[in-house]
C-alpha positions in Angstrom: -0.6 166.5 60.6 1.6 163.6 61.7 1.4 164.2 65.5 1.7 160.9 67.5 -0.9 160.5 70.2 0.0 158.8 73.4 -2.1 156.5 75.7 -0.5 155.9 79.1 -1.2 152.6 80.8 0.2 153.6 84.2 -3.1 153.1 86.0 -3.8 149.6 84.6 -1.4 147.5 82.5 1.8 148.9 83.8 1.2 147.9 87.4 -0.6 144.7 86.3 2.6 143.8 84.5 5.1 144.7 87.2 3.4 144.4 90.6 0.6 142.0 90.0 -2.2 144.7 89.6 -1.8 145.7 93.3 -1.8 149.5 93.0 -4.6 150.9 95.2 -6.9 153.8 94.3 -5.6 155.8 97.2 -2.2 155.9 95.4 -3.8 156.9 92.0 -5.9 159.9 93.0 -3.2 162.3 94.4 -1.4 162.4 91.0 -4.6 162.6 88.8 -4.5 166.4 88.6 -1.1 166.3 87.0 -2.0 163.3 84.8 -5.0 165.2 83.6 -2.8 168.1 82.4 -0.5 166.1 80.3 -2.6 166.0 77.2 -2.7 162.2 76.7 -5.0 160.9 74.0 -6.3 158.5 76.8 -5.4 156.9 80.1 -6.0 153.2 80.5 -7.5 152.9 84.0 -9.8 149.8 84.1 -10.4 146.3 82.8 -7.9 143.5 82.4 -7.1 142.1 85.8 -7.9 145.3 87.8 -11.5 144.2 88.4 -10.4 140.8 89.8 -7.6 142.4 91.9 -9.9 145.0 93.4 -12.4 142.5 94.6 -10.0 139.6 95.5 -7.0 141.4 97.1 -7.6 145.1 97.5 -11.2 144.9 98.8 -12.2 147.9 96.7 -15.3 148.3 94.7 -14.0 148.5 91.1 -17.0 150.6 90.0 -16.2 153.1 92.8 -12.6 153.3 91.6 -13.9 154.1 88.1 -16.2 156.8 89.3 -13.5 158.4 91.4 -11.0 158.4 88.5 -13.6 159.8 86.2 -14.2 162.7 88.6 -10.4 163.2 89.1 -9.6 163.2 85.3 -12.3 165.4 83.8 -10.3 166.3 80.7 -8.8 163.0 79.7 -10.4 160.0 77.9 -10.6 156.9 80.1 -9.9 153.6 78.5 -10.5 150.0 79.5 -9.5 146.5 78.2 -12.5 144.3 77.6 -12.3 140.6 76.7 -15.2 140.5 74.3 -17.7 137.9 75.3 -15.5 137.0 78.4 -15.9 140.6 79.6 -13.6 140.6 82.7 -14.3 137.1 83.9 -13.0 133.7 82.6 -16.1 132.3 80.8 -18.4 133.5 78.1 -21.4 135.5 79.2 -24.8 135.7 77.7 -25.4 138.7 75.4 -27.6 140.5 77.9 -24.8 140.5 80.5 -22.3 141.9 77.9 -24.8 144.6 76.9 -25.5 145.5 80.6 -21.8 145.6 81.5 -20.8 147.8 78.6 -23.7 150.2 79.3 -22.7 150.5 83.0 -19.0 150.9 82.2 -19.9 153.7 79.8 -22.2 155.4 82.3 -19.6 155.2 85.1 -16.9 156.9 83.0 -15.3 154.7 80.3 -14.8 156.5 76.9 -12.7 154.0 75.0 -13.3 150.2 75.0 -10.4 148.2 73.7 -12.2 144.9 72.8 -10.4 141.7 72.0 -10.8 138.0 71.9 -8.1 135.6 73.0 -8.5 133.4 69.9 -9.1 136.4 67.5 -12.5 134.7 66.9 -14.2 137.9 65.8 -17.6 136.5 66.4 -16.9 136.9 70.1 -16.5 140.7 69.6 -19.7 141.5 67.7 -22.0 142.0 70.7 -19.5 144.0 72.7 -18.6 146.3 69.8 -22.3 146.8 69.0 -23.0 147.7 72.7 -20.1 150.2 72.8 -21.5 151.9 69.7 -25.0 152.0 71.2 -23.5 153.7 74.3 -22.0 156.4 72.1 -18.4 155.5 73.1 -15.3 154.6 71.1 -15.1 151.0 70.0 -11.5 149.9 69.4 -11.3 146.5 67.6 -8.2 144.6 68.7 -6.0 142.0 67.1 -3.9 139.8 69.4 -0.5 139.5 67.8 1.2 136.2 67.9 3.4 134.0 65.7 2.7 130.5 64.4 2.5 128.7 61.1 -1.0 130.0 60.6 -0.6 133.6 61.8 0.4 135.7 58.8 0.2 139.4 57.9 -2.5 138.5 55.4 -4.6 137.0 58.2 -4.2 140.0 60.4 -5.2 142.3 57.6 -8.3 140.2 57.0 -9.2 140.5 60.7 -8.7 144.3 60.6 -11.1 144.6 57.6 -13.7 142.5 59.5 -13.3 144.8 62.6 -13.9 147.8 60.4 -17.0 146.3 58.9 -18.3 145.6 62.5 -18.2 149.3 63.2 -14.9 149.7 65.0 -13.7 153.3 65.4 -10.0 152.3 65.5 -7.8 149.2 65.3 -5.3 148.1 67.9 -2.4 145.7 67.5 -2.1 144.0 71.0 1.4 142.5 71.4 0.9 141.2 74.9 4.0 139.1 75.1 6.5 141.3 73.2 6.7 139.1 70.1 6.8 141.9 67.6 10.2 142.7 66.0 10.9 146.1 64.5 10.7 145.2 60.8 7.8 142.8 61.3 6.0 145.7 62.9 6.7 147.9 60.0 5.5 145.4 57.5 2.3 144.6 59.5 1.4 148.3 60.1 2.1 149.1 56.4 -0.2 146.3 55.3 -3.1 147.2 57.7 -2.9 150.9 57.0 -2.9 150.1 53.3 -6.2 148.2 53.6 -8.0 149.9 56.5 -8.5 153.7 56.8 -8.9 153.8 60.6 -6.5 155.1 63.3 -4.1 152.4 64.3 -2.8 151.8 67.9 0.4 149.9 68.8 0.4 148.2 72.2 3.6 146.3 72.7 5.1 145.0 75.9 8.9 145.4 76.4 9.5 141.9 77.5 11.9 141.1 74.6 13.5 144.6 74.9 12.4 145.7 71.4 9.1 147.5 72.1 10.4 151.0 71.7 12.1 150.1 68.4 8.8 148.5 67.2 6.9 151.6 68.1 9.3 153.8 66.1 9.0 151.5 63.0 5.2 151.5 63.5 5.2 155.3 63.4 7.3 155.3 60.3 4.8 152.9 58.7 1.8 155.1 59.5 0.6 154.2 63.0 -0.9 157.3 64.8 -1.1 156.0 68.4 1.3 154.3 70.8 0.8 152.9 74.3 3.5 153.8 76.9 4.0 153.7 80.6 5.4 156.4 82.9 9.1 155.5 83.3 8.9 154.4 87.0 6.6 151.6 85.9 8.1 151.0 82.4 10.2 148.4 80.6 10.6 144.8 81.6 7.2 143.1 81.0 5.6 146.5 81.0 5.9 149.0 78.1 8.3 151.6 76.7 8.7 154.6 78.9 6.5 157.6 78.1 9.3 160.1 78.6 11.6 158.1 76.4 9.2 158.0 73.5 8.3 161.7 73.9 12.0 162.6 73.9 12.7 160.4 70.9 10.0 162.1 68.8 10.6 165.6 70.0 11.5 168.0 67.2 10.3 165.5 64.5 7.2 165.6 62.4 5.8 163.1 64.9 6.3 165.3 67.9 3.8 164.3 70.7 3.7 167.8 72.1 3.9 166.4 75.7 5.8 168.2 78.4 8.8 166.3 79.6 9.1 168.3 82.8 5.5 167.4 83.8 6.0 163.8 82.9 9.2 163.7 85.1 7.2 165.0 88.1 4.7 162.2 87.6 7.4 159.7 87.3 9.0 160.8 90.5 5.6 160.4 92.3 5.1 156.8 91.0 8.7 155.9 91.8 7.9 156.5 95.5 4.6 154.7 95.2 6.2 151.6 93.7 8.3 151.1 96.9 5.1 150.6 98.8 4.4 147.4 96.8 7.9 145.9 97.0 6.5 142.5 98.0 4.9 142.0 94.6 8.1 142.6 92.6 9.3 139.6 90.7 12.5 138.7 88.9 10.3 137.4 86.1 9.1 140.9 85.3 12.4 141.9 83.6 13.3 141.8 80.0 13.8 138.2 78.7 14.4 137.5 75.0 13.3 133.9 75.5 9.7 135.2 75.2 10.4 135.0 71.4 10.7 131.2 71.9 8.1 130.3 74.6 5.7 133.3 74.0 5.0 133.6 77.7 3.7 137.1 78.6 5.1 138.7 81.6 2.0 138.5 83.7 1.8 134.8 82.9 5.5 134.3 83.9 4.9 135.7 87.3 1.8 133.6 87.8 3.7 130.5 86.8 6.6 131.4 89.1 4.3 131.9 92.1 2.4 128.6 91.3 5.6 126.6 91.3 7.0 128.4 94.4 3.9 127.2 96.3 4.9 123.6 95.8 8.7 124.0 96.0 9.1 123.3 92.3 10.5 126.6 91.0 13.5 124.7 89.7 11.1 123.2 87.1 10.1 126.5 85.6 12.3 126.1 82.6 10.7 122.7 82.0 7.3 124.4 82.1 8.5 127.1 79.6 9.6 124.3 77.3 6.3 122.5 77.6 4.1 125.6 76.9 4.9 125.8 73.1 4.0 122.1 72.9 0.7 122.5 74.6 0.0 125.6 72.5 0.6 123.5 69.3 -1.7 120.8 70.6 -4.4 123.4 71.1 -4.2 124.9 67.7 -1.8 127.8 68.3 -3.9 130.1 70.4 -2.4 133.5 71.2 -1.3 133.6 74.8 -3.4 136.2 76.5 -6.1 136.0 79.2 -7.8 133.5 79.4 -5.8 131.3 76.9 -2.5 132.1 78.7 -3.9 130.6 81.9 -5.4 127.6 80.0 -2.1 126.7 78.3 0.1 127.6 81.3 -1.8 125.6 83.9 -2.0 122.6 81.6 1.8 122.8 81.0 2.4 123.0 84.8 0.3 119.9 85.3 2.1 118.0 82.5 5.5 118.7 84.0 4.6 118.1 87.7 2.6 114.9 87.2 5.4 113.5 85.0 2.9 112.5 82.3 1.4 114.7 79.5 -2.3 115.2 80.0 -2.6 112.7 82.9 -4.8 115.4 84.4 -6.6 117.8 82.1 -8.2 121.0 83.4 -11.9 121.7 82.8 -10.9 124.8 80.8 -8.8 122.7 78.4 -11.8 120.4 78.0 -14.1 123.4 77.3 -11.6 124.9 74.9 -11.3 121.6 72.9 -15.1 121.4 72.8 -15.2 124.9 71.2 -16.5 126.6 74.3 -14.2 129.6 73.8 -14.6 129.8 70.1 -12.7 128.6 67.0 -9.0 127.8 67.5 -6.7 129.4 64.9 -5.5 126.0 63.7 -6.5 122.3 64.0 -6.2 120.9 67.5 -4.6 117.5 68.3 -7.3 115.0 67.5 -6.0 112.4 70.0 -6.0 115.0 72.8 -9.4 116.2 71.8 -10.9 112.7 72.0 -9.2 112.0 75.3 -10.5 115.2 76.8 -14.1 115.3 75.6 -14.8 111.8 74.4 -17.9 111.7 72.1 -19.3 115.0 73.3 -20.5 117.4 70.5 -18.1 120.0 69.2 -19.5 123.6 69.3 -19.1 125.0 65.8 -21.0 128.3 66.2 -20.5 131.3 68.4 -20.4 129.8 72.0 -22.7 132.6 73.4 -25.5 131.5 71.0 -26.0 128.6 73.3 -26.4 130.8 76.4 -29.8 131.9 77.6 -30.2 135.5 79.0 -28.7 135.6 82.5 -29.3 139.0 84.1 -32.7 138.2 85.7 -31.3 135.0 87.2 -28.1 136.8 88.4 -30.3 139.5 90.1 -32.3 136.8 91.8 -29.3 134.7 92.9 -27.4 137.6 94.5 -30.6 139.0 96.1 -30.5 141.9 98.5 -26.7 141.8 98.7 -26.7 143.8 95.4 -27.6 147.4 96.0 -27.1 148.5 92.4 -27.0 147.0 89.0 -23.2 147.3 89.2 -23.2 145.0 92.2 -25.1 142.4 90.1 -22.4 142.7 87.5 -19.6 142.2 90.0 -21.4 139.1 91.2 -21.7 138.0 87.5 -18.0 138.3 86.9 -16.9 136.2 90.0 -19.9 134.5 91.7 -18.1 133.1 94.7 -15.6 136.0 95.1 -18.2 138.6 94.3 -20.7 137.3 96.8 -18.0 137.2 99.5 -17.0 140.8 98.6 -20.6 142.0 98.9 -21.2 140.1 102.1 -18.1 141.6 103.7 -19.1 145.1 102.5 -22.5 144.5 104.1 -20.9 143.4 107.3 -18.3 146.2 107.3 -15.4 143.7 107.3 -13.7 144.5 104.1 -10.0 144.5 104.7 -7.3 144.6 102.0 -4.3 142.3 102.0 -1.5 143.4 104.2 1.4 145.4 102.7 4.7 144.6 104.2 7.0 147.3 105.5 9.9 148.2 103.3 13.1 146.3 104.2 15.7 148.6 105.8 19.0 148.2 104.2 22.0 147.7 106.5 19.9 146.2 109.3 21.5 143.2 110.9 19.7 140.1 112.2 22.0 139.6 115.2 25.4 140.8 116.0 28.1 138.2 115.1 25.8 136.4 112.6 26.5 136.6 108.9 23.8 138.5 106.9 25.3 138.7 103.4 25.8 135.6 101.3 26.7 134.5 97.7 24.6 131.5 96.9 25.0 129.1 93.9 21.9 127.3 92.8 21.9 125.1 89.7 24.8 127.0 88.2 23.3 130.4 88.9 24.9 132.8 91.4 22.9 135.1 93.6 23.9 137.8 96.1 21.6 137.6 99.1 21.5 140.0 102.1 19.2 139.3 105.1 17.7 142.6 106.1 15.3 141.6 108.9 13.4 138.8 110.6 9.8 139.0 111.5 8.0 137.5 114.5 6.8 133.9 114.4 3.0 133.8 113.8 0.8 130.8 113.2 3.9 128.6 112.9 5.4 130.8 110.2 8.4 133.1 110.3 9.0 135.9 107.7 12.5 136.6 106.6 13.2 139.9 104.8 16.1 139.9 102.3 17.3 141.4 99.1 18.2 139.1 96.1 20.6 140.7 93.7 19.3 144.1 95.1 15.6 143.2 94.7 13.7 143.2 98.0 12.0 139.8 98.8 10.0 138.2 101.6 10.5 134.5 102.4 8.1 132.6 104.6 9.3 129.6 106.5 6.9 127.0 107.9 7.7 123.5 109.2 6.5 120.8 106.9 5.5 118.6 109.7 2.7 121.0 110.5 0.7 119.1 108.0 0.9 115.8 109.9 0.8 116.9 113.5 -1.2 114.6 115.6 -4.3 115.8 117.4 -4.8 118.8 115.2 -6.9 119.7 112.3 -4.1 119.4 109.7 -4.6 116.8 107.0 -2.6 113.7 106.8 -0.2 112.9 103.9 -1.4 110.6 101.2 0.2 107.2 101.6 -2.0 104.6 99.8 -4.0 104.2 96.6 -7.3 105.1 98.1 -6.0 108.5 99.3 -7.2 111.2 96.9 -4.9 114.2 96.7 -4.0 117.0 94.3 -0.9 117.8 92.2 -1.5 121.6 92.4 -2.1 123.9 95.4 -5.5 125.6 95.1 -9.0 125.9 96.4 -11.9 123.5 96.5 -14.6 124.6 94.1 -16.9 121.7 94.5 -17.1 118.4 96.4 -18.9 115.9 94.1 -19.2 112.9 96.5 -20.2 112.2 100.1 -19.4 109.5 102.6 -20.9 106.2 101.6 -21.0 106.9 97.9 -19.8 104.1 95.5 -17.3 105.3 93.0 -15.4 103.9 90.0 -11.8 104.6 89.4 -11.5 107.7 87.2 -14.7 109.3 88.4 -14.4 113.0 89.3 -14.8 113.4 93.1 -13.5 117.0 93.5 -13.1 120.2 91.5 -10.2 122.4 92.4 -9.2 125.9 91.2 -5.6 127.0 90.7 -4.3 129.9 88.6 -7.9 130.8 87.9 -8.4 127.4 86.2 -10.6 124.5 87.4 -9.4 120.9 87.4 -11.3 117.7 88.2 -9.7 115.4 90.8 -10.5 111.7 90.1 -10.8 108.6 92.2 -7.7 106.5 91.9 -9.5 103.2 92.8 -13.0 101.8 92.7 -14.7 101.5 96.1 -16.6 103.4 98.8 -16.0 106.9 100.0 -14.9 106.4 103.6 -14.0 110.1 104.6 -14.2 113.5 103.0 -11.7 115.9 104.6 -12.5 119.0 102.6 -15.3 121.4 101.9 -16.0 124.1 99.3 -13.6 127.0 99.7 -10.9 125.1 101.5 -7.3 125.7 100.6 -5.4 122.5 99.7 -1.8 121.6 98.9 -0.2 118.6 97.1 0.1 115.4 99.0 -2.7 116.0 101.5 -5.4 113.4 101.9 -8.6 115.1 100.6 -10.8 112.0 100.3 -10.4 108.5 101.5 -11.7 105.6 99.4 -11.8 102.0 100.6 -11.9 99.1 98.1 -15.0 97.0 97.7 
């Protein structure tokens, strides 16, 4: 039988791609009864960025979300995306943490584990796949698709064979950026199916506008499974619409057997839900064929846009897009998927905004060049590697082999805040964020980020004042309509508008708030001894104190931006006179963070 099986990503990747992973559990549960009746092969409900978003923004327990979805979807396989040895965090974890996490995810409701590694270093999948098999669940070995001089169909077939030998129950081609083209898809699927007798899944984002064509060619070549998203959260940087693919295959030998009327009812529900999250919509979540050039996945695009907006540098985004392929080449052509997308993207931003390539190098780039994430697909730039890590040893083996068991230490560190083993694992994924979440839960102060009211079309700001404009910026024309003005709070005023029909929120704040006298705001950097940052972010660690002697170039602070850490260095040799920041503080470019006096 040639029936095509459908996995819908509406409860994970679809809203991760289009509204920054902000959909709340309360908006998922009411439609679960209908989702459970569709007959999907699986629903992707967990993993990826959902764990981070639940703890960071939504103030939801991600484990509780999983348990609630499991109860609400008794007849449907639940699927998650797992980053191999990275799990759901941004570093490699010891094997006992990986084993514990998989066991608890399985116990709480996950049936299918899609396991991948950002570098396609399959050594980083072995423990996770073994743990999934031990739990009695479905282990899906995953190949991250990308293009480069070293990424060939022969290489991907070799990786598929290795995943089969590891015990994978199925193979997934993960096209996170929408780089597949229809005929390349056909050839790749044909090659893998000719070598590996396992079910094959096609996961392709619609960023380049070709994902539905790719899926059809994949089906013709022998793929049995496709990933889709219900139409109200489809296309753009998301995925082909479920209803479209069901209709396209109806009456053929590949008929999915799914009910279009039921799917339409589900789409109608999510169409209304999406309006609730209008503040997270982004113009960078639409189709853009330039992804074939810069390889920037949709989620990465929106992150970069937000990062540049924070420092009034959105006009430089095309420069960043141009820099990304150059950084990727320097790093040995890694596929751009979490965490390598953040590693490459953040470094590209730094290169553009500092005006000098690799003037500032993130800690993650240093760790990458040392082999801390695994083996790059190709040779890295030797000069850059030497500049970043000096004479430190290169890690040739599996990075996790250097890690001691962590679970006992994690349990001890988090202490009584952890009521369950799941709480310990939440802390393991995000130590600072996880601890804060558990503390707030203990105190009963968990509060999700505020959702803005929907802008009301046709509302005027003030009679006699123009509210609709045509604006020209750098040769691009935009139609802007002001739909409302919020109250001034904390020196900020919110303006609600639509930009080419897309609702947006703009926050205005006087720039002189940073230099007001007699307040707590930091002064602006004005001399060599003033240590500042080139990127907005949070202070992770303060490495010096008042009175310390420092040499120029010494790391004095560690900041975090875009989930990447960067060392901030002393600009001159001298004595630390003042430290104006502490761990956890939010900082912006140009502020004086540390003062150093010569001598």
